[in-house]
N, C-alpha and C positions, 0 to 999 in steps of 0.2 A: 301443316302436312299437306304433300303434294299428291294429287291424283295421277300417278303414272298410269299410261295405258298397259294393259297386260297384252302381250302378244302371244298368242298359241299356235305354235307350228306344228302342222300335222305332218308326220313322215308317212309317205304313201307305201303302202305295202307292195312289194314286187313281186305280183303272182306270176307273171312271166317269167322272170328270173328263177324263181323256185321251181315252177313248172319245166324250165330248160335243165336245171340241175337233176331233178327227179326223173326226167325223161332221158337223159344221159345215163344215169346210173341203171335205169329201167332196162337200157339195151343189154346189161351184162348181167344184173343180179335182179331177181324177183320181178320179173316183167309182169306177171298177171297182176301182180298188186300194184306196182308203181306206174305203168304206162297208162292204165285209166285215171288215176290221180294227176299226171302230167297233163292228160287231155282236159280234164277238168279244170285245173289251173290255168293252162293255156287258154280256154275259152273264157274264164273269169279275167284273164289278164287282157284279152282282146276288148273284152266290154269296157275294160278300165282304160284304154286307149295305150296299153303298152305291146304294141303291135310286133315289133321286131323280134323281141326275146318270146313273145307268145306263140309266133309262128313255129320257131326253133323247138318249143317245147311241144308242139301238136306234131312236128315232124319226127323228132326223136321219139315220141310216144308211139308214133305209127311204125317207125323201124323196130322198136322195141317189141311191137305186138306182132309184126311179121316175122321176126327171127326167134320167137320163144317156141321151145319145143312143147311146152306145156298146152300153150293156146292151139298149136298145130294139131296136137293129139285130141283136143276137145273138139275141133271142128271136122276131124277126120283126114287131114292130110297126110298122117302118119301111115294110112293105108296104102299111099300110093307108092311107097318103097317095097312091098313085099312082090310085086311081079318081076322087079329087077334082080332080086337075089338069086 
């Protein structure tokens, strides 16, 4: 009986890629929920040295937060429209 070495290949979890996809979806749908998740996944991806996709995840999440009407209403930016009506 031969003792063949067992090779265990660990697939890296692509946090940056998942954050990028969730951030891109978060620009259009459910931004208050998906944008913070994309930021968290982007930060985890940066610590895992997935720099390129993680930076895009954070950029997409910031765009999603800035264009979200719900978040704008929560921080009071919707009041700025009233004097112009």
